C-alpha positions in Angstrom: -52.1 24.3 10.3 -50.2 27.6 10.3 -46.5 28.2 11.3 -44.8 30.9 13.2 -41.2 31.8 13.7 -39.6 30.6 16.9 -38.5 33.9 18.4 -35.7 35.6 16.5 -34.7 32.3 14.8 -35.4 31.4 11.3 -37.1 28.2 12.4 -40.8 27.8 11.7 -42.9 25.9 14.2 -46.6 24.9 14.1 -49.0 27.0 16.0 -49.9 23.9 18.0 -47.1 21.9 19.7 -47.6 18.3 20.9 -46.8 17.9 24.5 -45.9 14.4 25.7 -46.4 14.6 29.4 -49.1 11.9 29.1 -46.5 9.4 27.8 -45.2 6.8 30.3 -47.1 7.1 33.5 -44.3 6.4 36.0 -44.5 7.7 39.5 -46.9 10.6 40.2 -47.0 11.3 36.5 -49.6 8.5 36.1 -52.2 11.0 37.3 -51.6 13.0 34.1 -51.3 10.1 31.7 -49.9 6.6 31.2 -49.8 6.0 27.5 -47.7 3.1 26.3 -45.6 2.7 23.1 -48.4 2.0 20.6 -50.6 4.7 22.1 -47.8 7.2 22.0 -47.0 6.4 18.4 -50.6 6.9 17.4 -50.7 10.3 19.2 -47.5 11.4 17.5 -48.6 10.1 14.1 -51.9 11.9 14.4 -50.3 15.2 15.3 -47.7 15.0 12.5 -50.4 14.1 10.0 -52.3 17.2 11.0 -49.3 19.4 10.3 -47.8 19.7 13.7 -44.0 19.8 13.4 -43.2 20.7 17.0 -43.0 18.2 19.8 -42.2 19.0 23.5 -41.1 16.6 26.2 -38.8 16.7 29.3 -36.3 14.3 30.9 -38.2 14.4 34.2 -41.6 13.3 32.7 -42.2 9.7 34.0 -38.5 9.4 34.9 -37.3 9.6 31.3 -40.0 7.3 29.9 -41.7 10.2 28.0 -38.5 10.9 26.2 -38.0 7.2 25.4 -41.5 6.8 24.0 -41.3 10.1 22.0 -38.0 8.9 20.4 -39.4 5.5 19.7 -42.5 7.0 18.0 -40.5 9.3 15.8 -38.2 6.4 14.8 -41.1 4.1 14.0 -42.9 6.8 12.0 -39.8 7.4 10.0 -40.2 11.2 9.4 -37.1 13.1 8.2 -35.3 14.4 11.1 -35.2 18.0 9.8 -39.0 18.1 9.5 -39.7 17.7 13.2 -38.7 20.3 15.8 -38.0 18.4 19.0 -37.8 20.2 22.4 -36.9 18.7 25.8 -35.9 20.1 29.2 -33.4 19.8 32.1 -33.7 20.6 35.8 -35.7 18.0 37.5 -34.3 15.2 39.6 -33.1 12.2 37.5 -31.6 10.0 40.2 -30.9 9.7 43.9 -27.5 11.4 43.8 -27.1 14.9 45.3 -26.0 16.3 41.9 -28.6 14.5 39.7 -30.8 17.5 39.7 -30.7 21.3 39.1 -29.0 23.5 36.5 -25.3 23.2 37.3 -22.9 22.6 34.5 -22.3 19.1 35.9 -26.0 18.1 35.6 -26.6 19.8 32.3 -23.7 18.1 30.6 -24.8 14.7 31.8 -28.5 15.3 31.2 -28.2 16.3 27.6 -26.4 13.1 26.7 -29.0 11.0 28.6 -31.8 12.8 26.8 -30.3 12.2 23.4 -29.8 8.5 24.2 -33.5 8.1 25.2 -34.8 10.2 22.3 -32.5 8.3 19.9 -31.4 11.6 18.4 -28.1 13.2 17.5 -29.4 16.6 18.6 -32.4 18.4 20.0 -33.7 21.5 18.4 -34.7 23.3 21.6 -33.2 22.6 25.0 -35.1 24.3 27.9 -34.2 24.8 31.5 -37.3 23.6 33.4 -37.5 26.3 36.1 -35.5 28.1 38.7 -32.5 26.5 40.5 -31.8 28.7 43.5 -28.5 26.8 44.2 -26.9 27.5 40.9 -26.0 31.0 39.6 -27.8 31.7 36.3 -24.4 32.7 34.8 -23.2 29.1 35.2 -26.3 27.8 33.6 -26.1 30.2 30.6 -22.4 29.2 30.0 -23.2 25.5 30.2 -26.1 25.9 27.7 -23.8 27.8 25.3 -21.4 24.9 25.5 -24.1 22.3 24.6 -25.1 24.5 21.6 -21.5 24.8 20.4 -21.1 21.0 20.8 -23.8 20.5 18.2 -26.0 18.6 20.6 -28.5 21.5 20.8 -29.7 24.0 18.2 -31.4 26.6 20.4 -32.0 27.2 24.1 -35.1 28.3 26.0 -36.5 28.4 29.5 -39.6 27.5 31.4 -41.2 29.0 34.5 -38.7 31.8 35.2 -39.7 35.2 36.6 -39.2 38.1 34.2 -36.3 39.6 36.2 -34.3 36.3 36.1 -34.8 35.6 32.4 -33.8 39.2 31.6 -30.7 38.8 33.7 -29.8 35.6 31.8 -30.4 37.4 28.4 -28.3 40.3 29.4 -25.4 38.1 30.5 -25.6 36.1 27.3 -25.6 39.3 25.2 -22.7 40.8 27.0 -20.5 37.8 26.5 -21.7 36.6 23.1 -23.2 33.4 24.4 -26.3 31.6 23.1 -29.4 33.4 24.4 -32.8 32.1 25.1 -35.1 32.1 22.1 -38.3 31.0 23.9 -40.3 31.1 27.1 -42.5 28.1 27.9 -44.9 29.4 30.6 -48.3 28.6 32.1 -50.9 30.6 30.3 -54.7 30.1 29.9 -57.8 32.2 29.7 -58.3 31.3 33.4 -54.7 32.3 34.3 -53.4 35.4 32.5 -50.8 36.4 35.1 -48.2 36.1 32.3 -49.4 39.3 30.7 -48.2 41.5 33.6 -44.4 41.2 33.2 -43.4 38.3 31.0 -45.4 39.2 27.9 -43.9 42.8 27.6 -40.4 41.5 28.4 -40.7 38.7 25.7 -42.0 41.2 23.1 -39.0 43.5 23.9 -36.5 40.7 23.7 -38.0 38.8 20.7 -38.8 35.6 22.7 -41.3 33.1 21.5 -44.0 32.4 24.1 -45.0 28.7 24.3 -48.0 28.3 26.7 -48.3 25.1 28.7 -51.5 23.8 30.2 -53.7 26.1 28.0 -56.8 24.3 29.3 -55.7 24.9 32.9 -55.2 21.2 33.6 -58.5 20.3 32.0 -60.7 22.9 33.8 -61.4 24.5 30.4 -62.1 21.2 28.6 -65.9 21.7 28.9 -66.1 18.8 31.4 -66.0 20.9 34.5 -68.3 23.3 36.3 -66.9 25.8 38.7 -68.8 24.5 41.7 -68.9 20.7 40.9 -66.3 18.0 40.9 -65.1 16.8 37.5 -65.8 13.5 35.9 -64.1 10.4 37.3 -60.7 9.8 35.6 -60.2 13.4 34.6 -56.8 14.8 35.4 -58.1 17.6 37.6 -60.0 15.1 39.7 -56.8 13.6 41.1 -54.2 16.3 40.3 -55.4 19.8 41.0 -52.8 21.8 39.1 -52.1 24.5 38.0 -53.7 26.8 40.6 -56.6 28.8 39.3 -58.6 31.6 40.9 -61.8 29.7 41.5 -63.7 32.8 42.4 -63.3 34.2 38.8 -63.7 30.8 37.1 -67.6 30.8 36.7 -67.5 34.0 34.6 -64.7 32.6 32.4 -66.5 29.3 31.9 -69.8 31.1 31.1 -68.1 33.2 28.5 -66.4 30.2 26.9 -69.7 28.3 26.7 -71.5 31.2 25.2 -68.9 31.7 22.4 -68.7 27.9 21.9 -72.5 27.8 21.4 -72.2 30.7 18.9 -69.5 28.9 17.0 -71.1 25.4 17.2 -67.9 23.9 18.6 -66.4 22.7 21.9 -65.4 24.8 24.9 -61.8 23.4 24.6 -61.5 24.6 21.1 -62.6 28.1 22.0 -60.1 28.3 24.9 -57.3 27.3 22.5 -58.5 29.6 19.7 -58.5 32.5 22.2 -54.8 31.9 22.8 -54.1 31.5 19.0 -55.7 34.9 18.5 -53.1 36.6 20.8 -50.1 38.1 18.9 -47.7 37.3 21.8 -48.3 33.5 21.5 -46.1 31.5 19.2 -47.1 27.9 19.7 -49.6 26.4 22.2 -48.6 23.1 23.8 -51.4 20.6 23.8 -51.4 17.1 25.3 -53.8 14.3 25.1 -54.7 11.0 26.8 -56.3 9.6 23.7 -56.5 10.2 19.9 -60.1 11.6 20.1 -59.1 14.3 22.6 -56.1 15.3 20.4 -58.3 15.5 17.3 -60.7 17.9 19.1 -57.8 20.1 20.2 -56.2 20.1 16.8 -59.4 21.4 15.3 -59.0 24.7 17.3 -56.8 26.0 14.4 -59.9 26.1 12.3 -61.9 28.3 14.7 -61.9 32.0 13.8 -63.1 34.2 16.6 -64.7 37.5 15.7 -63.3 40.7 17.3 -66.4 40.9 19.4 -66.0 37.4 20.7 -62.3 38.0 21.6 -63.3 41.2 23.4 -66.0 39.4 25.4 -63.6 36.6 26.4 -61.0 39.2 27.3 -63.4 41.1 29.5 -64.6 37.9 31.3 -61.1 36.9 32.1 -59.4 40.3 32.6 -56.8 40.5 35.3 -57.5 42.8 38.3 -55.3 45.9 38.3 -52.0 45.5 40.0 -49.2 47.9 40.9 -47.0 49.1 39.2 -49.0 48.2 36.1 -51.9 50.6 37.0 -49.4 53.4 37.7 -47.7 52.9 34.3 -51.1 53.0 32.6 -52.2 56.1 34.5 -49.0 58.0 33.8 -49.1 57.1 30.1 -52.8 57.7 29.5 -52.2 60.8 27.5 -49.7 59.1 25.1 -52.1 56.4 23.9 -54.3 56.8 20.8 
């Protein structure tokens, strides 16, 4: 396992992060996973033993059950608190009340205390807003996040699923007023969905943000179990929960390239899809989840896969984004300034 700095902080995180969306199985989250306490503990223990020091959850996963199981596993395993970087999130609905959702100061202040109680922790290392809240000004959210950092309940703040313009607005507001700024961007990114590279990747590089890809296997489509024109195996996540959206027209070429490189490497398609991300300089830590220990072990082995420059280039070509304005105009205007 290798470690990389979390944005502009001095904190090192493992290049793979354990996601715990499969813990709990309450409500519609059961389609993603329904691991109980013993299974969750085994998954967390396996990840930590492999050198993973970064764990990601969210208050909304299984109505808080994922946080509870994550906290119980960490307590049972008895690892020193300062050796595990724990991340959670706020935004989703956590009750029937009109204010039990969103990114208002009121909800954030309540949600952080509830998350800490479920996790059985005094603080979380990374507290992330879980998306856009159109009802709350981003300035109110940034100020509330700064307050939870100053309170000692949170070490750093990050975000998930924001468009580049809104994250840049939040960063500028924090910088102007000396408030805690985002250190990370947790975003959907896979070899089958590279939209992030258009605006978010350049912005993150400019601002020193760590990019933490979620669903790197595109909800299981890149696990090696799926063909582009056939239904997946029974019980697979994509078979009952078709998310995140993927351009199915481009998928056959991507899967073919992954299988070709996997054959050359003598390894699984999933490992190649993860290794491709790990080869990207703009990626800090790839979030992997698992329904069982065997699946996790296979994904963890991706850190041992070394892709050649030719293999990366072929995978890049197979999955390349179509030109889009204004990107093609920027490239055209700067064609004479590139070596």
